[in-house]
N, C-alpha and C positions, 0 to 999 in steps of 0.2 A: 504494500500500500504506500502510495506517495505521501511525502511529508505534507503537501498542500491539502490532500484529502483528509489526513488526520486532523489538521487544524480546522477544516470545515466541520467535521463531525463534532469536535470539541465545542466549537462555537455554537453549533445547532443545539447540542445538549444543554449548554449553559443558558442559551436564550429560551429554550423550552421550559427549563426549571424556573427561570426568572418570570416568565409569563404566568405560570401556575401560582407562584408565590404572590404575584401582583393581584391576580384574580382573588386569591384567598384574602388578601388584605382589604380589597375593595368590598368583599362580602363578609367582613368580620362580624357585622351585626346580624347576619342572617342565621342566627342560632335557632330562632323559633319561627314557626309558620303561624302567622296571625290570622289566617283565613278561618271562617266559621265552618268547619268541616262536620262537627257533631258526630264524628266517628267514635264508635265505642272502644276501639283499640288505639286511639290516638292520645298521646300524653302532651300534645301541644296545647297552648292556652285555651283554644276553643274546640277541643275534642271533649269526649264525655267518659274517658276511662275512669276518672276518679269517682264519678257517680255510680258506675257499675260496681265498683268496689264497695261503695257505701250501701248499695242495695243488697249486696251479699252479706254485709254486716247487719243491716237492718232486718233482713229476712234470712237468718242463718240456716234455717231448716228447709228453705224452699229453693227450688231449682231456678236458675237464670239461663234462659235459652236465647241465643243470638241467631236470628233468622236472616240469611243473606240471599236465599232463593225465594221461590213463590210463597208469599205470606198466607195464601188461602189454605194451604194444607194444615198448619197448626191451628188456624181459626176454626176449621170444621171438625177437628178431632173432639170427641166427647169422651171424657174419662170420669165424670161425676165429681171432680174436685174443682175448687175455685181457682181461677187463673186471671192474671192481669196482663193485658196487652199494653205495651209502652211504645210510643213514637216521640222522639225528640229530634227536631231538625227544622230546616228552613221551610219545608213544604212537603206534605205527604201526597204522593201521586197514587190516588185510589181509583181503580176501575170501578164500574158499576157492580161487577160481581164481587169485588173485594168489599165494597161498601155493604152489600147485602150480607156477606159473611160476617162483617163486623157487627151489624145490627143483630143478627141471630146470636152471635157470640155473647153480646150484652144481654139480650132477652133471656138467655139461659141462666143468668145470674152472675156472669163474669163482669169485670170492669175494664174500661179502656181509658188510658191516660195519654193525652196528646198535648205536646208543647210545640207550637208551630207559629211562624210569622204570618201565616195566611191560611184561611179556611177554604178548602176546595168547594167549588160551587155546588157539586152534587151532594156533598156532606151537609152544607149549609141548608139547602132546600129540603133534603129528605129527612134529616135528623133534627137540626136545631129549629127549623121552622115548621116541622111536623107534616110535611107533604108525604103522605103514606099511600098515594094513589097507585104506586108501583110502576108508573110510566115515567120514563125519563126523556126529557126534551133536549138533552145535551149531546147525545151521540151524533156524529156526522159521518157521512160516507164520502170517501174521496177516491178519485180515479188513479190507478197506478199502471205503469207500463213497464213490465219486467221482461227483459230479454226479448222484446218484440211482441210479447203476449199481453193482451189487454185483460186486466183483472180489476176487481173491486175489493176494497179492504175496509173494514170497520175501524174507525178511529175513536178511541175513548176520549171523553172530554176531561181535560185536566185543569181547566180554567179555575182561577180563584174567584171567590165572591168578593167584589170590591166594597160591598156595603157592610161587611161584618165588623171590620176593625177601623178605629181611628188611631191617632198616635201623637205623641209628643216628640219633638226634635230637640234633644238637650244632651249635655255631657253627663250629668248625674241626675238620679231620680230616686225617690223613696218608694218602697213597697211595704205592704202590711196586710192585716186581715180584718174582716168585718166583725168577727166575734171577739169579745173581750178576753176569752180564755186563751186565744192564740195571739192576740194583738200585743205588739210591743210599742211602748210609749213613743220612742223616737223613731220607730220604723227601721227598715233595713235599707241602707243606702247602696245603690249600684252605680258603677261608672265603668264604661268600656275603655280598655287600654289598647293602644296600637304602638308596639315597641315601647317607648319610654314616655308616652304622653296620653292623657285622657282625651278622647275624641267625642264629637257629637254623635249621637246614635238615635235610631228610631225606636221608641218604646211604645208598644201597642197596648190598646185596651178595647173592650167591646164598645161599639158605637151605641150610645144610649137609645136612639130610636130603634136600632136593630134589636136590642135587648127586650124592648117592649113587645116585639112581634114573636119572640121565641116561645117555645113551649115551656111549661113550668120548670123552673130550675132554681138553684141556690147559688147566690153570690158568696164566694169565700174569700178571694184575695182582692186587694185594692192596689192601685198605683197612683201616686201623687196625692190623692185624697180619697175619702170614702165615696165620692161621687163617680169614681172611675174604677171599673172592675177589670181585673186581668186573669182571674181564676174562677171557674164556675164548675158546679156539679149538676149534670143533667140526668135525672132518673129515666131509665129506659127499660121497660119490661121488668125483669127481676134484678137488673144490674144498673150500672151508672157509666156515663161518659164524664170524664174530668178533662177540662180544656184549659190550658195556660197559654197566654198570648205572647210570652217572651221566652223562647227556648234558651236564649243565651245565658240565663241565670243558672242553668243546670250544667254549664261547661266547667272544665277544670279550673279555669282562672278564678271562678267564684267559689268552687267547692273545696278549695284549700284554705278558705277564710272562715274562721270559727263562727262568726255571726251569720254568714251565708249558709253554712251547714245547718245551723239551727232553723233558718228559714225553710230550707229544703226538707228537713225532717218533719216540720209541721205540715208541709204539703203532702208528704208521703204518708203521714199518719192517717189519711183518709183511705188508703189502700188496705185491703184485707190480705192476710197471709195466703200464700199459694204460689204456684209457679208463675214466673214473670217471662213473658214473651217479648223480647226486645227486637223491634222491627228495623233492620238495616236495609231491607229490600225496598220498601216504599220510598225511603229517603233518596236512594240512588237511581230510581227508575225515572228516566227523563221522558217527557211526552214526545211522541213522534211528530214531526213537522212535514206535511205533504209538500211544502214548497222547498224543502231542503233535501238535496240529493245525497248529501254526505252525513248520514245519521251517526256513523260510528266514529269514535275518536281516532284520529290518525296516530301512527307510531311516534312521529316527531313531537306531537303535543304531549303524549304520555311521557316521553323521555325528558322533555323540558319541565314537566310537572313534578318529576322526582328529583330531589336535590342531588343524590349521588350520581344518578344517570346523567343529570344536566352537566355536572362537572366532568364526567367522562366524555361527554359529547364535545364540550368546549376544548378539552385536552386533545382530542382527536383532530379537531379543526385547526388548533394551533400547530400541532405537529405536522399536519398536511401542508399548512401554509409555509412552515419553515422548510419542509422537504422541497416544495415547488420552487422556493426562492433560491436555495443553494444548489438544487439539482439542475435547474435551468441555467444557472450561472456556470456550472461545471461543464455542461454539454454545449455551451455556446461556441459557435465556429470561431476560430481565431481570425482576428481582423488584421489584414496585412498592413505593415507600416509603409506609408507612402513617403518617399524621399521628397524634400522640398524642391521646388523648381529653382534651378540654378540660373543666375544671370550670366549668360554667355557673351554679352555684348562687349565687355572689356577684353575677353580672350580673343574675340573676333577682330577687334580693332588692332590688337597687337600683332596678330597674324598678318593682317593686311599691311601693316606698317613694315614688317620684315620683308614682305613681298616687294613693296615699293623700293625699299633700300637696295635689294638685290638687283632691281631693274634700273637703278640710278635715277629714279623719278623723284628728285628732291622736293619738288613742290607738293606732290601728293603725300610724300612722307611727312613733310612739315604739317600739312593739314590733318593727317591722322594723329600726329602728336597733339595738335590743338584739340581734336575730339577727345583724346584721352584726358587732357588737362580739364576741359569743361566737364567731362563725365566725373572726374575725381572731385571737383568742386560741388557738383550736384549731389553726389553720393555722401560726401562728408559733411557739407554745410547746408544741404537742402536749399541751394540757391540755383534755380534753373538759369541756363545761359542762352535763352532765345534772343535776348537783346543786350548787347554789351555796350554800356554807356557809363556815365559818371556814377549813377546810382548803383549799378551792378558792381563797379570797382570798389565803391565805398563799403558795400555789404561784405565783399570778399576780404577787404582789409580788416574790418572789425572782427570778423570771425577767425581769420587765419593769422592775424597780427603780423602780416608781412607789410613792409612799408608801401605807401602809396606810390612812391617813385619807382620802386621795383615792379609793381603791378603794371604801371603805365608803360614801362619799357617792354614788358611781355606783350601786352596787347598792341603796342605800337609796332613791334617787330612782326607780330601776327598779321597786322593790317598790311604791312609792307609785302609780306610773302603772298598774301591773297591778291594784291594788286599788280604783281609782276610775274612774268612767265619765266624769267631767267633767275632761278634760285640755285645758288651755288652750294658746295659742300660747307663753306664757311658760314653761310646763312643758317644752315641746318644745325651746325655745331653751336652757334651763338644761341639759337632758340633752345637747344638742349641744355646749355649751361644756365640760361634764365629759369627754365622750368625745373631743373635739378635743384637749384637753390631754393625754389619755392617748396618743393616736396620735402626737402630736408629740414626746413625751418618753420614750416606752417604748424599751427597748433591743431 
């Protein structure tokens, strides 16, 4: 391996390591993921891992089941024991069949605990507003063209009911309970953090006009004041629906704070002992969009979404960039060195002069010496000799520091040679002596 190749490899490795260290320094604060994931296995600020551990401690003799596939199967199982279904997330994507199974699940004497930022339209209409007609107006049918075949597919309605919640937009807010036995005098203060600062957040509560239209229910939790409800109990058949409007209060960030754990414990005190079914399926089920041809998440989006994979991807790109830079430089065709153009005019004049000397053509020889002299002045002092006059002689004198008298003798002798056809050897010798003095003494 050549020495230059070893140097290139060392430089590439050092540059690669430097880029990785730089990227690490830039993302030094990227220790936590501050997104509201509500994942039961996430220990990040807004995951729910801590709550699952609290549930295991709160109901030590009961099973906690995490469902990541179709939620309908555990909902339709009948074992004669009390069970509680729990959903904590931004939004539950319930199909009509899932909603039917949820209602039957509660009617059999089980409970449903839902903490969500928005209520699905079908849930609002069919459960909270008491529409028990059994007919749904939400399903739509849209046209699909798959591999050239025309098919029809039923699309479930996952739209939220915009009339269910209203909200406060503030950085901090207090929560409490309607009943004195649970109520805390100063309330429970909540504030959402992002990195190292408290940010404004949307805190939900049931819209008062909507509450008046709901089926009979019990207001349990309050937000801001007693006039605004954020936690309700809705009796349904032999069981109950419990609905909380702010799922973020159940995340890890708050569940490691003592007073927030007390608040959560009071909420969970309404639940009966028994198996808990934790729904991870409905939280991650995204509604299909008939206008979007790319339903599935692309591999690059998945890679960039995972911290470790994202770093690996950036490292590969950096290494590829360095390889292209140094490899292309290594394989570049050698560029030939072009010799500078030589000025052959002086050499040509000397050759012609020797030729005139051999032919005894004294006048032509003297004129060639004149050309050499003028060429010398032009090259050395940048004084062109197109017109030889007093101004020209003065410029040459100033730059060459040759006396004006000597210069005038040179140009006087040149003028004599140009005006006569009978130029002798002595005339040429005299011109040579004048010019030789100039060459030897000029600056």
